[in-house]
C-alpha positions in Angstrom: 182.7 -102.4 86.0 179.2 -105.1 87.6 180.3 -104.5 91.3 180.9 -101.4 90.8 177.9 -100.0 89.9 176.2 -102.7 92.2 178.0 -101.0 95.2 176.5 -97.5 93.9 173.4 -99.1 93.3 173.5 -100.9 96.8 174.6 -97.8 98.5 172.1 -95.4 97.0 169.7 -97.4 98.4 171.1 -97.9 101.9 171.9 -94.0 102.5 168.4 -93.6 101.4 166.3 -95.6 103.7 169.1 -94.9 106.5 167.9 -94.6 110.4 169.6 -91.3 110.2 171.5 -88.6 108.4 175.3 -89.2 109.4 174.5 -93.2 108.2 173.0 -91.8 105.1 176.0 -89.7 104.7 179.0 -92.4 105.0 176.5 -94.2 102.2 176.3 -91.2 100.9 179.9 -91.9 100.0 180.7 -95.4 99.6 178.0 -94.3 96.5 180.3 -91.9 95.4 183.6 -93.9 95.4 181.9 -96.2 93.3 180.3 -92.8 90.5 184.3 -92.4 90.9 185.8 -95.8 89.7 182.5 -96.4 86.9 184.0 -94.3 84.4 187.4 -95.5 84.3 185.9 -99.2 85.1 183.8 -98.6 81.7 186.7 -97.0 79.6 188.5 -100.4 80.1 185.5 -102.4 79.7 184.6 -100.9 76.7 188.3 -100.9 74.7 188.5 -104.9 76.0 184.8 -105.7 74.3 186.3 -103.8 71.1 189.2 -105.1 71.0 191.0 -102.6 71.3 193.1 -104.1 74.1 196.7 -102.4 73.3 195.3 -98.8 74.3 194.9 -100.0 77.5 198.5 -100.0 78.3 198.9 -96.1 76.2 200.3 -93.7 78.8 197.1 -91.5 78.0 195.6 -94.6 79.9 197.9 -94.2 82.5 197.1 -90.5 82.7 193.4 -91.7 83.0 193.9 -93.9 85.9 195.8 -91.0 87.2 193.1 -88.7 87.0 191.0 -91.7 88.2 193.4 -91.8 91.7 193.5 -87.4 92.2 189.7 -87.6 92.4 189.1 -90.6 95.0 191.7 -89.1 96.5 190.3 -85.1 96.5 187.0 -87.0 97.7 187.9 -89.3 100.1 189.6 -85.7 102.2 187.2 -82.8 100.7 186.5 -82.6 104.4 190.1 -80.9 105.3 190.3 -78.6 102.1 186.9 -79.0 99.8 188.3 -79.5 96.2 185.7 -81.8 95.5 182.5 -80.8 97.9 181.9 -78.8 100.0 179.0 -79.6 102.6 176.3 -82.2 102.1 172.9 -81.6 102.7 170.0 -83.9 103.0 166.4 -84.1 102.7 164.5 -86.2 104.9 160.9 -87.2 102.7 159.0 -89.6 104.0 161.2 -91.8 105.3 163.9 -91.6 103.2 167.5 -89.5 103.5 168.3 -88.0 99.9 171.4 -86.1 99.2 170.0 -83.4 98.4 172.6 -81.2 96.9 176.7 -81.7 97.5 178.2 -78.2 97.3 180.4 -78.9 94.9 184.1 -77.6 94.9 185.7 -76.3 92.7 187.8 -79.5 91.1 184.3 -81.1 90.8 184.3 -79.3 87.1 187.4 -81.3 86.3 185.7 -84.6 87.7 182.4 -84.3 85.7 185.1 -83.6 82.4 187.2 -86.3 83.0 184.1 -88.9 83.5 182.1 -87.6 80.7 184.4 -88.2 78.3 185.8 -91.8 79.8 182.0 -93.0 79.0 181.2 -91.0 75.9 184.2 -92.4 74.7 183.6 -95.9 75.5 180.4 -95.3 73.7 182.1 -94.1 70.2 184.2 -97.0 70.7 180.9 -98.7 70.9 179.7 -97.4 68.1 182.7 -97.8 65.5 182.3 -101.4 66.7 178.4 -101.7 65.8 179.2 -100.3 62.5 181.7 -102.7 61.7 180.8 -106.0 63.1 178.3 -108.2 61.6 173.8 -108.4 62.4 174.5 -111.2 64.8 176.3 -109.0 67.3 174.5 -105.6 66.7 171.6 -105.9 68.9 174.4 -106.5 71.6 176.4 -103.4 71.2 173.2 -101.6 70.9 171.8 -102.9 74.1 176.0 -101.8 75.9 175.1 -98.2 74.5 171.8 -97.4 75.6 172.6 -99.7 79.3 175.5 -96.1 79.0 172.7 -93.9 78.1 170.5 -93.9 80.7 173.0 -93.8 83.6 174.4 -91.3 81.5 170.8 -89.3 81.1 169.7 -89.9 84.9 173.3 -88.0 86.4 173.2 -85.4 83.9 169.8 -84.5 85.4 171.2 -84.2 88.5 174.4 -81.9 87.9 172.5 -79.6 85.9 170.1 -79.9 89.3 166.9 -80.3 86.4 166.1 -81.9 89.3 165.7 -79.8 92.9 161.7 -79.8 93.0 161.4 -83.9 92.5 162.2 -86.3 94.8 163.4 -89.2 91.8 166.8 -90.4 92.4 167.3 -89.9 88.1 171.1 -91.6 88.4 169.9 -94.5 90.7 166.8 -94.9 88.4 169.3 -94.4 84.9 172.3 -97.1 86.2 169.5 -99.9 87.2 168.2 -99.3 84.1 171.7 -99.0 81.9 173.1 -102.2 84.7 170.2 -104.6 83.0 170.7 -103.2 79.9 174.3 -104.0 79.8 174.0 -107.6 82.2 170.9 -108.6 79.1 173.7 -107.6 75.8 176.7 -109.3 78.2 174.6 -112.4 79.2 
């Protein structure tokens, strides 16, 4: 999980600071691969953290893995069919390349529902565990919940296109805060 989040963050920064749009697009694609994998790893982490490992080998989990693999495949081949995304349009401002708009393909809403279900499902398991465990570990669980809340909030702002006029990378900002909270909770 932490490796995938780190790849997400580094690829986003390199994409923004790239010398040209081609390199920015390449690193934006690496970032999106990490975006696709993060909900799966988050769900896996929260199931193990909350002592629900038996669910990991359930048929539902195999389906979740299958959907994630299909999502990754559709993203990597989207330039041939446009099911995940269409064109990526960059905004070049003050020496930064910001991926201003990804034309969303017909598969994208399914991917968003799948990803948010995994992320919120993980939070459900954490909240349930926080209620069950003693005071010693409750703070740790709350940091983990905060660790997923900030990236989700930043991503929701971007998915809903509420940030069209603002040049702040909200999912990157949220992910940086969230990663710090997750790291702090598990150290």
